[in-house]
C-alpha positions, 0 to 999 in steps of 0.5 A: 759477438760469438761468446765461449761459456765455459762450465763444464764443472758443473754437475749438481748442487748450486753450480749447476743451478748457476749454470741453469739460471744464466743459461735460461736468462740468455735464452729469453733475453738475447738474440742478438750474440752467439753463444757457445755452452761447454758443459759436461752433459745434458743438463741444458739444450741448444737453440736457435742462437744457443750452442751447446758441446758436451765434453764429458771427459774433462769432467773425469778428472781434475788432471784433465781439466787442468789439461783443458783450462792450460792447454788444450782449451785454447784450441778449441777457443780459437776454433769457434772463432771466439770474441770473449770467453765467461767462465761460471768455473771460477777458473780461466783459459789459459793462453786464450788471446781474447777478453775472459770474465770470471764468475767468481763463486767459489769461496772456500780458497778467499776465507779465512775462516778455516784452514783445512788440513791435509792429514785429516781424512774428513778434511783432505778433500776439502784441503785439496781444494782449498790449498791446491785447487785454489792455487789455479783460483787465485792464477785465473783471478790475476789473468781474468781480464774482468771478475764478476763476485756477489758479495763485497768480502768477496771483492775485499778478500780477492783483492787482499789474497790475489792483489788485484787490481780493485777495479776489474773487479764488479760486485753484481748481486745474486737474484733475490726472489720476493718471497713475500708471497711464500709468507703463510700465516701461523703461529711462530712458535719459540722452541722450533728451529730449521736449517736447510742444508745440505752435508758438506762438512763448512754447513758445520751441522756439527756444531748444532749436534753438540749444542743439543748435547750441551742443553740436554741437561737443561730440561728444554722442549726444543727441536731443531729441524735439518734438511739432511737425511736422518744422522746419529740420532739425538734428542732435540734433533729432527732429520727431516731430508729434502723438502719442496721449497713451500715447505722451507718457508713454512718452517720460516714462517714457523721458526727461528733460522739457525745458519751455521756453516762458515764458507758461504759466497752468499747464503740465499737461506738468510736472506729468506729467512728474513723476508719471512720475518724469523728469528736468525741465529747465524755465524759470525762469518762476514758474509752473513753480516754483509747480507744481514746488515740492516735487519734487527732480528738477527744474532750472531754466534762463534760458528765454531764454539757450539756453547755460544750457539747453545746459549742463544738457542735457550734464549730464544726457548725461555724467551729471553731473545724475542721475535721482534716482528721485522721483515727484510724487503726485497724489491722486483727488481730487473734479472741481474745476469742482464748486468752481468752479460754488460759485463761480459759484452764491455770487456770486450769492449775495453 
């Protein structure tokens, strides 16, 4: 079978990680099918049965990507004599006459927690993605033969927003590494907090900054570590920049996780913190409740009310909230990309 994987949009961050993870699974486990990966740069290498087609021009502007998705892409798919198409970038290629499966892992257009405004400069980019690009994602959800999502809340949101048949949406959880071996034996501190994050607006660092301001007059001795470059100098906040994975787990073993992000598909730090047995102060959002549904060490707060987070931080520091010494177990199961490949192939058979 000839399978085209469309991911020209991937160039950095989590979306590039998804591309590389999927490619690595195919490279190591599939010799029967012929794969054609459409990408924008030298992110992956060809093998005997994997062809890499670079299309850097499409990445240069969203207009060029729309042209490819709606007009020119169908010609390439026809030339490649594809049996099916798998999109890792949330959208289909229109006009294609073979089955298309979409891996839907962009939550922004589907969430109802935050409505971004075109009239606010710091929100404009997110508003474009939520309200304009979101329209093409909704259309693709309707056009796709099959959708794959990571969480149940995403499946519910797609059904609600796009009025698609629930049966064509398949939930396949992402691979979660069993990280018990990374647990370190250190004394857990009630006054140390940690947030592994980036500076994307919906990661909501401002909630932590404001919560710390609220607590300034409380005479509390605590520290919040953020994995972003130095920002506004703030008492109780330490900007440590990006750190190795081993240090992430060391911090989760030593202190508590604060996770105020209000837009996530899955939220990996939540499951990682739970494996380390950390207290988790999490945004009261559907993704967090789903990921931590059976974890007794989590406390939720409204991500748009810093005073609610400040109250929880104070309770942890003063000992009113104590670590319950529980851990979330993650089994060493099969790579879930195997299930994704099975769904791609089955879409052709259906």
